[in-house]
C-alpha positions, 0 to 999 in steps of 0.5 A: 560617872557624873555626880548625880548618878554616883549620889543616886547609887550612894543612897541605895547602898548606904544609909544616913541619919535621916532620909527624905520621904515621898513628900519630902518630909524627914524620916528617921533612918540610922538616927532613931531620934534627935534633939536640937540644943543651944538655940539650934547650934547643936544637934544630938542624934541617938542611933539605932543599935540594930544597924550593921555593915554587910560584913557583920560589924555594927554601925556606930557614931564613930563611923559618921564622925570618921566619914565627915572628917575624912571628907572635910579635912584636906589631905593628899590622899582624900580630896574634899567632896562637895564640902560647901553643902555642909559648910554650916558645920563648925570648922568647915567655913574655915576650911573653905577660906583656906585655913588649916583646920585640925580634925578636933576643930570640926563640929562632928563628935561621937559622944559614944557608940550610939550618940553623935553630936554636930555643932554649927557656927550658927542656927540653920533652919534647913540643917536636917535636910542636909543630913539626908545627903550622902556627904554625911553618910557613914563609911566603914572605918574599919575597912578603910583603915585596913584596905586604904584606897582599895576599900571599895573593891568588890571583895572588900567593901562593906555597906549599910543600905537597902542594897549591896554592891554585887558587880561594878564595871567602871562606866559600864554597869552596876548590879545591886543586890537586896541587903537581907540584913537591912535594918528597915522594912523592905517593901516589894519583891525586887531582889536585884537591879542592874544599872546601865551607865553608858550614855552612848547607847540607844536606851529607847531601842533597848527598852523596846527590845526588852533588854532594860525594864526602866529608862529615864528622861531628864531632858528632851522626851521623844513625842512619838516614843511617849505616845507609843508607850503612854501606858508605861509613862510615869511623870514625876516632879523634879525640883530643877531649872534651866536658866540663862545667866548674864555676867553683869560685870561685862558690858553690855550686860552691866546695863540693867536695861540690856538684861531686861530687854533680852529677858522680855524678848524671850518666849519661855513657853515656846522654848520649853515646847521644844523639850516635850509638849506638856512634860516641862513647864516654864516659870520665872524666878529661881524657885521651881513650882512645888518648892516652898517659897515659889512665886508663880508670877515672878519674872518678866513676861514676853513683851517685844515692844518693851524689849525693843524700847529698852534696847534703844534706850541702852544705845542699841536701836534695832540691835545696831551696834550690839556686839556679836557675843558668844553664848556658852553651854555644856553638851547636854541635849536640853541645854543645846535645845534651849540655847538654840531657841534663845539664839533664834528668838533674840535674832528674830525680835532684837536683831541680836546675833549670838555665837553658840559655844558648846563645851564638855561638862568639865571644860564648861565648869572650868570656864565658869570658874576661871572667866565666866562668859558674857552669858551661858545656859545651864541648869540646877537640880535641888540637893534637898527640898528647901529654897536654900539649895538654890540661893546658896549655890555657886551657879548664881554667883557666876553672874557677878550680880550684887544686890544688898537687899537680896543678900540681906534677905537670903542671909536672914532666911538661913537662920530664921526658924519660923517657916512662914517668915522664911518663905516670905523672905525668899519670895521677897528676895525674888523681887529685888532689882536685877 
């Protein structure tokens, strides 16, 4: 199961301190209220007293502290899970730097059963958005301490979310059942949900045959299928992007003129057209439309004459002498489509020929970590509704690109509590010399 799918399931069977509302606003969940203290470096959460695990045991601040420290402190039995997301918590940065940190040095403390305090190394404007992520969800300490690694077995697991885990077949299916003891209002009449996991099944045929009620498309949408079932089709915005990234330390991409030439040669609208008419949009910059801080006009527009001139100035007139390089991606249908379009357009407009290399998701990430290729195509989906989720993410670091103005702007934006000023910093960072 991929991380995004696992995270979606976590949100159904577990409840955290806060959650994101339909308009990406923060809504109290297990925490009924909170206080921001010490100039934004300490948060005190006051928990509800009517939240229980499905085995009847009350959820306490100790469960939150236990969950955080269990994930953040490395040991042989418990791998660290996405710790970079909560690296702002006191003590976590030291762990990321490879230092040995005792549990007591991590800034998550249960003051009493219904008061949780979290300390930060410095003020972080988007911190409460992080608290809506599964990484800070509580886990049943009493169950884990009793059953160890078997605590997730169906006959042992205890959860506190709107649904409970009824059935689970690894890499096959998950069945969730409505949690009658859930602490918040439960709208609608859904009693259970069955989730089919395999990607090798024909989900469109299963939908047509009435075997499943809902299917999702997060890549290429079949046009004929969409038209046939247009009354059933619902389109929701997603804070995500697909991108082409250059390794700026490897020639010829250490030359800004080459990077700009390739960028100006691409017709983004044509590339997106092949992923489904009108269902996705091309945009420049890092932040997608709808995300605070997005700049509508940022990024180079297609200009073939300028692209060819820049390439000539860089020493590759008409593409002559340009090395035949490999462009990497991972085996996801939209990545494959985008990569194919990029290869075709660069060949057509600049006489640059690239070799397509597609790897499995895990092998692709191993390659990025060990030796980032000359250029690659991938994607990123926001973890939370704040620009920092894009600017703080590892994917941008794979370019090995550095600009002091850019770094200064996004660093200052992290701790700037004035929303308008923060957004202007993110917008300005997009204009830094690439």
